[in-house]
C-alpha positions, 0 to 999 in steps of 0.5 A: 230871399224868395226861392224861385218857383220851378217850371214844369215842362213836358220833355219830348224826345223822338228818334226818326225812322229815317236812317239819318247819320246825323240823327241823335239817339234818344238816350243822348237827347234825354241826357242833354234835356235833363241837364238843361232842365236841372240847370234851368230849375225845371221839373219834367215828365218825359214823353219818348218814342220812335216815329216819323215827323210827318205822323201827327198821330204818334202815340206819345206825342198825342198823349203829351198834347192831352196832358198839356191840356191839364193846365199844369205845364209851362211848356214843352222842352226838346232838343230842336223844333224838328223833334216836334214836327217837320210837316208844314200843316202839323207845325201850324196845328202845333203853334195854334195848340200851344198859343191856345194853351198859353205854353212855351217851347224850350229848345237847347238853343232858344225859348219861343213864346207863342204870344210873340209874333217874332218868335212865331215868324222865326219858328216858321222859317225854321219849319220850312228849313226842316221840311226841306231837309226832310225832303232831301233826306227822303230823296237820298234814301229813295235813290239808295233803295232804287239802286239796291232793288236793281241789284236784286235786294228784297225789301220787306218781309221775305215771302213764304218759302224764302228767307234772307241772307246777310245781303238781304237777297232771298234764299229758299227756306228748306221746309217752306220752299217744298210746300210752295212747290206742292201748291203750284203742282196741285194747282197747275198740274193736278187741276185743284181749285184753291178751296180743294188745294187748301183742304189738301194742305190742311189734311197733310198738316201743312201750316203757314209761317205763323203756325196756322192752317192755310186759307184761300187768301194765303194760297192766293198770295203765293200763287200771284207772287212773281218772286217765286220765279226768281224775280224782284218786282217793285212799283214805286210811286213816281218811278218807272217799274223796276223788274230784276230777273234772276235776282234770287233762286227761283222756286217755280219755273217760268212756264209753271208760274205763267200757267198758274196766272192764266188759270187764275185769270180764267177763274176771275171772270165774273159770270154775266148773271152777276154783272146785271142789276148794278146801277149808279144809285143801287141801294142808295134811295130810301123812302122817308115815309115807309123806309123802303129801299127803292129798286130800278127797272128798264122801261121802254120809252115808246110803245112801238119799241116795246112791241118789237122789244127794241132794247136800245130804246129803254130807259132806267126808272126808279120804281115806287115803294110797292114795286120795290118790295120783294114778293114776300113783302108784297104778299104781307102788305096785301090789303094795306094802303100803299105808300104814295111815293112815285117812281121817276126816271133815274137820270133825273135823280142822278143829276140832282144828286150830282148837283148836290155833291158839287155844292157839298164840295164847298161845304167840305172846304168850309169844314176844313177851314173851320178845323184849321182855324180852330173854330171847330174843336175836334178834340172836344167833339171826339171826347164827347163821342167817346163819352157817349160810346163808353156810356153805351158800353157800360149800359150793355155791361149792366144788361149782360149782368142782369141777364146773368142774374136772371139766369141764376134766379130762373127767369131765363133758360140756359139757351135763352141766357146764352143767346141774349148774352151773345147778342149783347157781346156783339153789340159791345164789340161794335162799340169797342171797334167804334171807340178804337176808330176814334183813337188818335182822332184830332184836327189833322186826321179830321182834315185828312178824312175831309180831303179824302171825301172831297177827292172821291166826290171830285173823281165821281164828278169827273167820270163817265157814270153811264160807262162805269155804273158799278164804280160810280155806285161804289164811290157814292156808297163811300161818301153817302150813307143814304138818299131820302127820295120823295115824289108825291105826283106821278109824271103823267102829263109831264115831269113833276117835282121831287125832293131828295135829302142826302145823308153823308157818311160821318167823317168822325 
């Protein structure tokens, strides 16, 4: 009699972070699943973790998906479908992945074949039920948290100066609370600014909870936290603000706390000189010929307005390449042929860019559709990018070794070698950071990035840019890397044509 070939499955077990009384512990899930595998002639590899079903980028889940692409597994085994995901979008991505890889989903109650439309339909109904259950559970937890907050319970890590009792209410920390009092006293009563305050704390040997010297950021968090006057304050999305006075012992009286806030507000006023010179297109326009970043100036629209310095009749203009240069750059380029790129009314360029952004919204929708439909292989794209960056990192490592060898052979002086190696290490760090940013990149994260870009563009298109140039400039820089601008002819005798090409920020 021919011996049956064993199936190889990936056992996936997950403990939810939601405090659900009916949730099965990981050990119990493993016990049930390994018994099932042995009874059904299956070999297995276990992927186990704690995490939310809404989080597509769970480390073990992502590792499992990468392993499943090795084409050695027959499917995934879990107690119930909701261990994989309860999110509607994630479920669609999972089904598409399993179907593409020709894999099965085994649960304790049923086996699903993704080549069978009836099984996919059944799974879809179960996914909707799981999604509904998750929303109900979260609503119950949210109601419980709101009730607890109203009773003065503090959620999260106790702020510096406090610890928590068994009921999760804040109580003063014997040593840290005295340092908090010192900080407010020096800031409010002694008139020290935060830099001086930090210097005093470090001179006295005072340390943060992590055992590190205080910084301006650390003291700023202490000076702005309403918890120190005995108040619990929460702003939950979709709920009224919850403020509970006298929720726990105050370290600072209300009068001292309020004085600190007034001092902080006064110091936050931005000097008028710092408010000038920020326009919606600042640091965005670049000449494609000479690579000069173009500047702006206010020009009088009529000679009569300039004669009487009527600033109300000025209009913002983009300067040509030569005028955009600093004094030193102008001096260095003296006698050289000037770039033929001409200036223009800023409003014309701004309107052109906004029109292109409206068109780009359609491109983003197409990109999202391509990702969700599977016509764009994000995993392959990420893998290729990771391969390129790894090669770049290894080349830098070789360069570093060559410098070290050169120093031993006397080609480099010690200072030269140190400077060169430092520069290479900085480049390697940048490559490492880019590699880290790609970890966990997948179809869902790509869709989320595209949706965020779309949201920023829509916000930009709906706002009054003239009234909020600084905010508009910030949003434009978050979406656009640069805009190449070219205008061959000047506007003497009438407005002439110009060209802009937008380079968008990469989402991957």
